[in-house]
Structure formats: structure tokens, C-alpha cells
N, C-alpha and C positions, 0 to 999 in steps of 0.2 A: 573575597565577596562583600562582606561588612564595608569597604570601599566603595563597591559599586552602589551598595542600598544609600548608603551614605551620603554619595555626590548627585543623586537625582530628585530634587524636592517633591516631584511628582507621585512617584514610587509607593511612598507610603499614605496612607491617607490618616483618620484621626487617629491618634493613641489613646486610647483609655488606660488609667489604673487602676484595676481590681483589688479588692481583699485578698490578703493573703489565702494560698490553699493548703487547707487541712490545719495543723497546727505548726507550718510554717511562721518566718519574720519575715518572708521575702515577698514582694505586692507581685502581683501578676501583671503582665500587660499585654493590650490585647490591642489588634490595628487590622485594618484591609489591606491586602497589598493590590495593586494597580497594575496586572501585569496585560500588556497587549501583544499578539505577534501578527504577521503578517501572512495573510493567506497564499502557500506557495502554490502555486500553480502545477498540474501532474506533467512529468514528461513520460508518464507510460502510455504506450500505443492500447489505445481501449477500442474493442470491434464492437458494432451495433446487430448481436446474435440474431435479433427481430427479424433482419432483414436478407439474413444469408440466405446465397443460394444450397441449400443442402441437397438438392434435387441433382445438381453438378457436380457436387461433392461428393455423393454417392456416387452416381455414375462413375467417375472417375477411378475410384478405389475399387468399384467391380469387374473396371477393365483390367485391372492389373495382376500381373501371373504371379501370386504371391509365393508360389512353391521354388519359383527360380529365379525369383527378386532376393529370399533370403536362403538360398540354397548354399552350404555350406559357411556359415552366421552363425556367429553365436547367440543366445538369449539378449544380450545385452545390445548386441550391432543391431537384432532386429529390432529391439525397443528404441533404440536412437533413432533409425532411420522410419521408423512410424512415426516417434514424435516428431521428424521433422519433416516429412511427408502432410502431415496434418496441418502442421505451422505453414506450409507454402500453399496448402487448397486454403486456410483459412484467409491467409493477407491476398490472396487472389479472387476468393469467392463472397467473401464478408466485406462490407464495407465500414470503415472506420467511422465511430462516432463525433459528430460535430462538437 
């Protein structure tokens, strides 16, 4: 890491030499480290839930015969099915943010 700091003349601003700390005979150095990073664009899908058609989603969910759909399923299988179904409904009825 020292090599990286040493090779970039613009990385460290003014170095200040200050009085020793406590009873030490070593001087204290302080400096400003100039860091910059590029903003990374998000690759995550973001939905605009304020404009979602939740009436259509609710109606669709009400039409499902849950007893038949989940007959002989474990709790984990039912949960996974519900999560997948909700993801599909959101993808269909909630617009993406621009």
C-alpha cells in the first residue's frame, strides 16, 4: 500500500509536522488524504410501487384456490411458491423506476 501512496503525487495534500504526543520524542505527522471514487450505477431492478396496480394483483391472488394449489406441499414449498408468485405479479403490474 505504501508504494501506491508514494506513487500518486495528488493523493496526499499538505503534510504537517506537529509536536510529539505525550512524553514521546517522536513527532506527529498529519495530512489530508485526497480520495475520489466513481459513482457506480445500480444494476438492481427498482420498481415504482407508487404506480403499481395493486387492485389487479389483489384480484389475481383472490382468484387462486390456495387449498388446491398448496395441497400436499410443505410449509417451505408453500412459502417459495408465494414468494415466486408475488415476484411475478410485481413484474407484471408494477412499473420500473426510470
